[in-house]
N, C-alpha and C positions, 0 to 999 in steps of 0.2 A: 920132352919128358914123357914118362909112361903114366897114362891116366888109369886110376883105379877102376876096376870093373863096376859098372853101374853108376859111376860118378861123372859121366861125360858132360853133364850140364851143371854140376855143382860149383858154386863159387863161395869163397870165404870172404865175407865182409870183414875188413881189417879190424873193426872195433871189437869183434868177437875175441880176438887175441890181443887185447889192448896193451898188455905188457911187452909185446914183441915190437922191435923196430921193424921198419919196412923190409930190410934185408932178411931178418929172421922170419918174417911172415912169408916172404917169397920162398925162402928155403924150406919152410915148413910145408908149403903147398907142393913143392916139388917132391919132397920126401914122402908125403902122404898120397901123391897122385891126384891132387885136386887141381884142375886145369885153369882156374880163374880166380881172380882176387878183386874185390871192390876196395879201392884205396880211399884213405882219408887225407884231407889236405894238410893237416898238421904233421902227419907222418911223412908225407911227401916233402914238405918244407924242411923237416929235419934231415932227410937224406939228400935234398937238393933235387930240383925238378928233372934235370937232364939225367942225373944218376938214377933216379927212381925209374924213369922210362927205360933206361938201359938195363937195369936189374931185371925188370919184368920181361923185357924183350929177349935178353940173353938166356933167361931161364925157360923161355917158352911158356910163360904164364900169361894168359890173356887178362886184360884189365876190363872187368865187367861194368864198372861204374866209378865215378868219383863222387865222394861225399865230402862236403856238401856245399852247395850254393844256397841262395835264398836270404832269409831274414830281411825281407823287402819292406817291411813296415817301419816307419820312422817318425819321430816326433817333430822334426824340422827339416828344412831343405838341406842343411849341411850334412846331416846324418843320412838323408836320402841319397845324396850324391855319393857319399862314401860307400853306401850299400851297392849302388850301381857300379862303381869302380871295382869293388871287390868281386862282384859277380862277373864282370868282364874278365878279370884276371882268372877266375875259376874256369870260365869257358876256354880260355887259352891253355890253361893247365891240362884240362881234360883232353884237348886236341893233342897236346904234346905227349901225353901218356898213352895215346892210342885208343881211348874209349870215346864212344859217341853218346855216352849217357852221363849227364851231370844232374845228380839228385838235388832237388830244391825243397828245403823246409822253409815255408814261406814267411814265417815270423808271426809272433803274437801281437797283442795290443801294444802300441807304444806306451812308454812309461807314463803313468798317470791318466791314461785314456780309458774311456768306456765305450768308445765309438767303434763298435765291431763292424758296422756297415762301412764306415769310412776306411777302416783298415783293409777290408776286403777290396774296396775300390783302389786303394794304393797298390795292392798286389797286382790287380788287373792292369793298372797303368804301367807298372814297372815291367810286367811281362811283355807289354807292347813295345817297350824300348829294348828289352834284352833279346827277344826272339830272333829278330833279323841278324843280330851279331852272332848268335849261336849258329844260325844257318850258314853264315859265312865261314865258320870254322868246322862245319860238318858235325856239330854237336847238338844233341837234342836235350832240351830242358825237361827234366822229369819231375813233375809236381807230385810231391808225396803228401796225401792227406794224412793227418795224424788224429788219433783217437780224441774225442771231444774234451777229455780231461786235460789236454794240452793246449786248448784253444787260447787261453789267456796269455800264455808265455811263449809258445813255440809255433803254433800254426792255426791261423784263423780259417784254414781250409780243413774241414773235418770229415768229409765224405768223398767217396770216389766220384759221385755225381757232381759235387762242387768243383773238384779238380778237373773233370772233363769239361764243365762249362767254361772254365778258364782256358783249357788247352785248345778247345775247338774254335777259338777265335784266331788261331794261327795254323799254318800248315803242319801236317802231321810229322814231317821230318824235322820241324823246329821245336815242337812242344808235345810231350807225351805225359803219361802218368805212371806212378809207381803203385803196384798192388802189393801192399805190405800186410801180411796176414795179421800181425798184432794190432794194427790200426783199423782194419776194415772188417774183421770177421763178424762183428756184431750187427752190421748194417742190414736192415730188412730188405733193402733194395740191392744188395750186393750182386746177386745173380744177374739182374737186369743191367746193372752198371758195368760189370765185367764184360758182358756180351756187347754192350754199347762201345766200350773201349776197344774191344777186338774188331768190331765192324769198322771202326774208324782208324785202325792200325795205330792205336794210341798207347798200347802197353809197352813201356820202355824198360821196365824192370819188375821182376817178381821176387820180393824179399820175404823171408820166412823166419819165424820164431813162434813160440807158443805163449798163450795167455795162461799164466799160472797164478794161483792164490795161496796164501794171502798176498796182497800187494805190499811191497816194502814201504818204508817211510818215504823214500824217494821213488815215486812211481815210475820214473824213467828207467829204473834198474830192475823192473819186474819181469823181464822177458825170460822165458825158459826154453830149453831145448825142444825142438820139434818132437811131439809125442808125450811131453811131460804135463800138458795142460788140457785145455777145453776146446781147442780148435779142431775141426774135422778137416784134416789136410787132404784126405782122399777126395772129398767133395770139392774143396776149393781148387785143388790142383787140376781136377777134371774140368772145372768151369774155365780156368785160365787156358787150359789146352784147347778146349772147344772154341775159345775166342781166337785161336790161331797163334798164341804165343809159343815160340819154340826156343826162346833165349835162355840166358843163365837163370838159375835158381840160387839166389844169394842169401846166405844165412847171416843174419845180423842180430847179435845178442848183446844187450846191455844188462849185465848181471855180475855183481861182485863175486859171487861164488864161482862162476865160470872164469872170470878174470884171474881168480886166485888158483885155478887149476892149471897144471902144466899144459902148455900149448899143444904138445903132441897128443895128449889125452883128449883134449877138446876136439882136435881134428878127427881123431878116431871116432868119437861120438857123432860128429857131424856126418861122417860117411855112413855109419850104421843107420842113423835116423833117416838120412836121405834115401838109402836103398829101401828101408822099411816103409816109409810114409809118403815119399814123393816120386819114386819111380813107378809110373803107371804101366800096367801090363794089359 
């Protein structure tokens, strides 16, 4: 495929064009000259794992990541073993798709629980079980810290520092972290923690979107296009580059308005914003 000028590191996270099938998203990337895609497991399942891998391979579109594994916190042993089995499956899917990055959203508090410390211990224990399996398949578990407003229901890991504390218990080739602009931009320790992640070769993915206001009723859907909000992407991208990260820059947007926009138009915006805000000169 012919890559659009200035977009050599750009990746479309598939959720950004939620209404497209996997085949449509891959074709959209080819037509737009976007060289990589971050796949979602539900879309892969719809297409079939082997077919999904073949579609990307035949189109010459790299798979930057697979979203997502995780949700490792559970209220009982049955649920815990089910979560473990699901993550083993996700590891194997990532390997089949040709990506070495499985994004983990670690999970919130188990239903009815207020034991935040215990939930975080569950995550650490489960990582200890999963990491060797990931290594066997050449896949790295990429822990994604989420903004603290998602702590109760989605991720008891809220800062890059917390994610690194978990990751550093394992070899760097088995466990890394995701630097997601939306979730970490506010952190007063961000500069130090990005540098720490780089020193340990722990940055598995750099995901971008902007923090826009007002937040919608469903805060999950509040992500804006790069450049539409409050994040200083020049500063953040420079810090990530200084940390040694040279991989894909993956645009991940949860936004009803974006989802209701024709996919071709969304991809054109992604390219323009990437060139304007993320290509460092």
